[in-house]
N, C-alpha and C positions, 0 to 999 in steps of 0.2 A: 664175775669180776673182770674176766678177760674182755668181755664185750664192752663193759663200761670203759675200760682203759683204751680200747680201740676207738670207741666213739669220741672220747675226750681228745685223743690224739688227732683224729680226723678233723674235729671241730676246730682245734687250735690252728692247724695248718690252713684250713679254709678261711678262718678269721684273719690270719696274717695277710692273705692274698686278696681279701674282699674289701678292706677298709682303706680310706684315704682321708686326709684332713685338709681343710681350707681355712684361710684367715684373711681378713682385710687389713690393709696398712694405710694409714693416712699419709701417703708419700706423694701427693699431687699438689699442684698449685693452680689448677684450672687450665693450664696450657699443656702440661705433660706430667707424667708420673716418673719417679726415679727409683730404680732398683740398682743398688751398688753404684757403678759408674755408668749405667745405661739410662738413657732418656727414652721413655715410651710415649708416643702420641696417643690421643684419645682412641680407645678401642684396640690399640696395638698390644701384642703379646710377646713375652719373652719365655723361651722354653730351654731348660737345662736338662739334658739327658745323660750327664756324666755322674756316676755314683760317687759317693754313697748317698748324697742328698740331691735328688732330682726334683724339679718343680716346674710349674707352668704359672706365670703371672700375667695378668691382663689389666691394662689401665682402663678405668671406667670411662663411660661416654662423657662425663663431665670433667674428667681428668683430675679428680680430687682424691680418688681411692685406687690403690693398687691391690687387686684381689689375687692371692696366690694359693695354689693347691699343690700338695706334695704328690709325688709319683713314686711308686714302688713300695717297699715295706722295710721295716726295721724289726729285727728279732730282739726281744728283751729277756726271754727266759728259755734256756736249753738245759738238758741234762749234762752232768759233769763229763760224760764220755763223748760229747759232741762239741763242735766248734762252728763258728759262723764263717761262711764263704760269700764274698760279695760277687754278684753276677749282674753287671749293668746297674740298674736302679734298685734291684732287689737283693735281699740277703737270703741265703739258704742255710739250713742247719744240716751239717754233714757229720759223719762219723770221724772221730780223731784218728782211729785206726786205719780207715780207708776213705779218703776225701771224695772218692767217686761214688760212695754209697750214702743215702740219706740217713739222717739221725733216726735212731730207733727209740723213740720216747716222746713225751709231750713237749711241744714247742709253743711258745707264746710270743706275741709281739704287737707292735703298733705300726701304723702306716704313716 
């Protein structure tokens, strides 16, 4: 049973750091794509590396679609004796008793 717990814990941590998600947005008019108040020309990218939500968006070559991908991870499940600590674009699960130590238990999340 102890090995299974260890395997599940390691799998959850690796899953959190291995996944990312992307999505297209129809925010172009054929001349440029718009993200918030920024105008991106054909093929131009916008990169946001300030947490907690980091992303990279690129205007398509026809300037009709803005393709965005998330960077970093988001933790969605931790044990009660742990808390989430934001480190750049990533979240880490740490012990509530000592934030310098990693969480001792299964951690799950999305990216």
